[in-house]
N, C-alpha and C positions, 0 to 999 in steps of 0.2 A: 389619498395614496391611489393612483392609477395602476392598472394592470393590463396584462396582454391576456385576453380570455381563451381558453381551451378547455372544452367540457369534458368532464369525467362523469361517466355513467355511475349511478349510485345502485350497485349490485351486491346483494348479500351482505351478511355479518354486519360489521360496522359501516359498511358502505364505502366503496373506493373512494367516492368523493370526500368524504369526512378524512379518509386516510391520507389523500392528497394534501387536504388543507392542513392537517397535523404535520406533515412533513415540512411544508412551507412555514408555518409556524416555528417548528422546531429549529429552522435554519436561521430563521429571524432572531430567536431567542438565545441562540448558541453561537455569535459571529465568529468564534474560533474554530467551529467545527466539532464534530463529535467522533472520537477515535478511541480504540482501546487501548489500555496501557500495555507498555513494552517490558517484558522481563530484562531484556538487554539494557534499555535506556534507564529504567530503574536502578538496575545494577551499578550502572556507572555514576549514577548521583549519590548511591550508598558509598562508593569509593572516594569520589572527588568532592563531593559537597555535604558531608555529614552534617554540617551547621545549617543545612536549610530546614525549614518546618516540614514535618512528616517523616523525619528519618527512621522512627520507629515503626510507622506504619509502611515503609518501603521494606524495611527488613520482613516484617510480617508478611508482605505480599509475595516476596521471594520465597519464604518457606512454605506458604500456602500453594504457590504455583508448581512446587516440584512434583514431577511425576513419580509414580511407583518404582520405576526403573532408575531413580536417582538423576535423571536428566530433566531439562526445562524445555519447552517449547514443543513444536510440532514433531511427528515422527521423523525417523531417518536423520539424514544430514542437517535437515532444517534445524535440529535440535543443538547443533554445534555452537552457534553465536551465542544464543543465550545461555546456554549450559556454561561456557567460558566466562561470561560476564556475571552470573550468578556466583559461580565458585569464587572468582577473584574478589566480588564484594563481600562474600562472607568471610574470607580469609582477612580481609582488610578490616572488617569490622571486629574480628577476634584481635586484632593487635591494637585496636584503638580503646580508649577509656570507656567502661560500661557507661550506659545512659539509663536513667530513671525510666521503667516501664518497657525497657527493650527487651527483646527475647532472650533467655538465658543463654550463656555461652556455649553450653553443652549442646543446646539445640542447634545452634549455628555450627558448631564443630560437626556434629553428625550428619548435617545436611551438605556440609562442605565435602565430607569424607564419601558420601555417596555420590556427589557431583564428580568428584575427581575419579571414583571408580567408574562412572558412566564414560568420562573423557578417554580413560586409558583403556578400558576395556570394549569400549565400542565406537565412540564418535570420532577419535582421532585415528583410529587404526582400520575402520571401515573401507573396503575398496569401493567407495560410492563418491563421486564428485561432489565438493561443496556446493550448494545452490547458488546461483548467480545472482547475488544481492548486493545492493549498493555498500561499497567500502568494505567487502568481506575480506579481499585480499590485503587489506591494512588492518583491519579490526583482529583478524586470527592471529597473526604474529605478534600483535602488541599485547594480546591477552594472555597469550601463551607464555611470553617473556614475564610479564606482571606476575603470573601465577608462579613461575619458575623463581623469580626473586623473593616473593614471600614463602615458598616453601624452602628455599635455600637458607634464609634467614632463621627458619625453624624457631627455636627458643621454647620456653615452658608453656607459652601460651598457646601453641598447636602442637608441638611434638614431631612435625612432619619433617623428614629429610629423604626426599626421593629423586630419582632421575628426572631429567628436563623432559617435558612433554614434547612428543613429536609433532612436526607438521601434518596436517591431515593431506589424505590421498589427492594427490594432483595439484597441490597448491606449494608455491616456492615464496621466498621472500623478496623476490626481485623488485616487484613494484613498490613494496614499503621502503627497500632500500632507496630506490630511485626517487622517491617523493621525500625522503629524508635528506638526500643531497641537494635537491631543489630548495628545500627550506633552509639548509645550512648555507647556501650560497645566494639567497634572496631571490632565486629564480621565479620564474612565473608558475605558481601553483594554480591548476584549474579551480574555478569557483565553487564546483560541485564538491570538491573534497573538504571544504569547511563544515559540512554536514557531519562529517566524522573527526572533527577538529579534536575530539577527546583522545582519539588514538594516534595522533600525529606526533611528530618529534617535537620535545619540550620547547624548542626555539620556535615553534611556529607561532608562538603569542606575540612575538615582536614583528612579524611579517607584515608588512604595510597594508595587504589586502584583507588581513583578518580583523574585520570590524564589525559590530553588530548592527543589524538593520532591524529598526522597530524593536531594539532591545535584544533581538536573537542573534547569535551567530550559526549561520546555516539551518535556520527555523529549528533548532534542535536543543532541547534542554542540556543533555549531555554536553554537546559542544559549547554551549554557552558559560556552563558551569565551570569547563576545563579552561576556557578563556579566560574567565573572570578571576579565578585563583582565590586568593585570601579577600574575603570580603571586607575584612578590618583595615586593608590598607589604605593609606590616604589617596584621595582621588578615584576611588572605585567607582565604576561606571553604573550610575543609579537606574539607568534605563534596562540594563542587564539585570540587575538585582530585582526590579519590578517585573521583569518577564519571567525570571525563574520562579518567584514567589507566586505569581499568578498561576504558572504551570503546575506546580506541586499542591496548591491549594484547592484548585478547581477539581483535580483527580483525587483528592483525599491522601495525597503522598505520592503514589506511584504515577508515572508519566508515560506519554506516547513517544515516539521516535521523532515526530514532527508535528509542532503546533505554532501557529494556527493553520488549519488547512481549509480556509473558507472558500477560496477560489475553486479549489479541486473539488470540494464538496458540492458546491452550487452548481458548478458545471455539469458533473456526473449524474446528479440528482435530476435537474432539470433537462438535460440532454436525454438521459435514459428514458424519462417519462414522455416527453415530447417526441421521442422516435415513435412511440406506439400510441401517441394521441391520449395520453393519460396524465395531462397535467391540468391541475385546477388554476384558478385565477393566479397569475404570477405577479407579486408587488414589482412595482417599478424599481424599488430599492435593490432587488435581486438582481434584475437585468442590467440597471445602471452600473451595479458593481462589477459585474462581469465584464460590461464594455469597458470601464475604466481599468481593469486589469491588463487589457491589451495594449502593448507599446509596440514600438518599431520592431523589436524581435519576438513578440507575440507575449504570452503570459506566464508566469511561474505558479507552481503550487502554492508557494508561501513567499512572503518577503525574505531575502536572505538567500533564496535558492535561485540558481540561473533559470532563465525561461526556457521552456522546453516545447518540442512539437506536440506531445500527447495533450498536455494542459491546453495548449493554445488551440488545437484542433476541436476538442471537446467544446470549449468556449465558444469557439467560432460557431460550431454546429449548434449548439444550445440557442445561441442568440438568434440565428437564421431560422430555426424552427419556430421561435417565439415571436417572430416578426420584428427583429431588431438586428438585420444583417449587418455585418462589417465585413468590409474587404480582407480577403484572407492573404494578402501580399506577405505579411509577416510570416506565414509558414514556409514560403519559398526557400528561405535562407536554410533550410534543414533537408533540402533536397540534395541526395548525394548522386543523383543521376540513374540510379537503380531502384533505390527505396528513400524513404525519409528516416533520418537519424533523429533519435529522441532529442539529443543535444549533439553540439559539435564535439568530434572526438569521441564519440560512443564507441565502447568496445561491443561488438555484436550488432544486433537489430532487433527491434521489437515488432511482432506482428500485431499487437492492439494498437500500438502508436499509428501503424500505417493502415489499419481499419479505420481508425478515426480521422486520419488525414483523408482519405477516400470519402468519407462522409462530409467532411468540411467542404473540400474542394468539389465534390460531386454535387452537392447543394448549388453551388454558384455556377458551375458548369451547366446546371439544368435550368436555372432560374435567371441568371444574369445575360444582359444584352451580349451577343457576340459568342456566347458559351464558352468562356474563358475556361482555361486549364483542362480541356477536355483531353489532349495527349497525355498529359501528366495523370489524370484519373485514369485513363487506359493503361498506362505503364504500373501504376501501383496495384491496380487490380490484377494485373498479370503476376506481379510478384507475389501476392498474397494467395492466389491460386496455385502457384507453384510451391508455396510453403505447406499445403495441406499434406498431412501425414497418411501413411497407407490405410490406417483405420478408420479415416474420414475426419479425425479431429485436427485441430491446431492447438499449439501450445505457446507461451509467451514468457518473457523474462520479468514481466511487472505482476504476475499472479500465479499462484502455486497450481491452481486448477485449470485443466484443459477446457472445461465448460465455459469458463469466462472468455477465454480467447476465442473459442468456438463460435460462442455467441455473437462476439464483436465483429467477427469476420463475417459471419453469416448475414448479419443485420447490413454491413456495409456493401457486400457483394449484391445482395438481394434489392438494396435501395437504389444503387448508384453504379452498379456494373452488370446489369442482368445479362448482357450478351456475353460475359466472360465466364459465367457460371457453368456450363456444359455438364450437368449432372453432379457438380461438386457439392451443392447444397443438398441433394437427395442422399449422398453419402454421408455427409454430416449428420442428417436426421437419423438416418439408419443407425450410426454409431450411437447417437443419444439414446434411440429407443432401445437398443441392444444392451446397454450399459445401466439401464434402471434397476435400482436395488429392490429388494423384495418388499420393502415398506413403502415403496412408491417414489423414493427420494433419488437423488444422484449426489456423488460426491467422491473425491479423491482418496480419501482415507476412511470416510464414513460420510452417511448422508448428511446434507445440510440444507436449510431453506436457501441459502444464497444460490447454491449450486443447482438445486432443483429449479430456481427461477430461470437461471440461464438455460438450462436444458429446455424449458418450456417455451422460451423465446426462439430456439432453434426450431423446435417442432412447429410452432404456431405464427411466427412473426416474419417469415419470409415469403409469405404468399405463394408458397408451393403446394402442390396438391398433396392432401393427406397420405401420409404412409400407412401401409397396412397395419392394422392393430392399433391406431392411434387412439382411438376412442378409450379403451381400456387404459393405457398408458397415461392418458390425461386424467381421468377419473382417479386413478392411484394418486398421482402426483398432488393433485388438489386435496384429496384426503388427507396425505402427509403434511401439506402446508397448513391444512386447518388444524390438524394436531399438534403443530409447532408454530401456532401463531405468534406465541410471545417471545421466541428465540432469535428474530432477526436483530435484536438489539444487542443480544449476548452470545454472538455467534462465534464460529471458530475463525481464528485470523488465517487468512490465504493471501493478503496483498503484501506484496514485495517492499519493504524498506531495509533499514539495517536488521531488523527484526520482522517477522510477520505481523500483520496488523489487520484490524477489522473496523473499516469506516462505517460506523452504524448506520447513518442516514443514507448512504449510498447503497448499501444492502436492502435497506427497507424499500427504496425506491425500486431497486430491481424485483423484489417480491411483488411489489404493487404493480409494476409493469407486467409482469407475468400473469397475475390475476386479471389484469384488464384484457389481455389477450385471451384468456380463456372465456372470459364474459363476452367477448365478441365471436366466439367460434361455436360450432355446433356439436363440439366433442366434450363437453363438460358432463354431458348426461344429465343435465338439470332443467 
């Protein structure tokens, strides 16, 4: 097996070189990718596929994941979707025949009661916009309707008869109704919506475009289970059954929102490490797989999802930095003239997608004959600069934390548009320095190794002169990472899908990249 060599210095602890080799080995050993389970997705399987192996384990997972305040998921409005899914799943389980070994009905009932109280008392009435998550304006109306139906049916198994749940602040049913009309008339439904097939109109199953790819509908266990329906019916799709069985058994019952994630995982891990020169020998199997994922319209996160500019850009950048550049023509279809959309018809715009586009096109503008795409690089850099917030940070629609967005933009501007910076990265570094927590970490809700890694990348990875007080900031951060060395694989979900998720190896790579930058600096105090 040949490899593209990039040396990692062996510094401290288990050694960065060893950690890099372990990351590569983990990607090869887990070709589907490694990602945290989702309360939302697991709840959908409890309701729609109780026949799948691991049903009892999924119920137990929901009970164990409930917060002290009765909700599920992250703080604030991020908890709405997982709480709706968990409550609906528990109510459905209460109406189904009991299963040997399943949690007792009173435990399910108590958890559902507490979840309903959280929805009515906080999550559905707070004057806080629902986060911009994939499919959220389809998911919330569908699940509130299903909960209302279960509550209206009442009966001795639950005893609930309560008013209908309200729609949350700032959300309407307009998009859900429009998609329902498209499905009813056989109209063109965007491919990206199959990822949330489980909350679409029941007639969606007969739509010609709703078909599994590599066994999965929309790369989603919940979507696939909803599409499959009764597993005992004649002619059931065996590939879909196999996909679902693999998904639930590999995670012990609970499932993530998206699987497999191999292209996404490998591109972000290798691209993030290559950006700072911290990649061990990369087996040709990994780089060849990334190159093969690129088609005329780019790369997709997973089979069955539409190609997108973000995955395409990071894949192109990783391959270029690893010595296997591929022409970036596939990216140009996403150019809106002002910025790059993540996919055609995107509502809104993504800062990190455009930061990754800047890196991919910027590399080719710098290294290819004739300096192609220079004007586009300049335009995208200007769009990113204009998006900086007053405090010096950036935020994005694909990640809850501003530290991820800020690190992504800072790296792209420093690497491929230094003339456009004009003090912007100093402002970003000052914001990072000033928001460090007392324990040396950084984090949106609490300190995490992932966000601490992004903060260090902003401080040390842009080639800017050190900011005042940097030595102490970095020492405290490194001490925090040392104290939380084992937490990167079991971290706080911060990445946006139908539910927040934690891509385990991508986060480990971010921490490794940050440690590498510290090892190259004079600020670690070692």
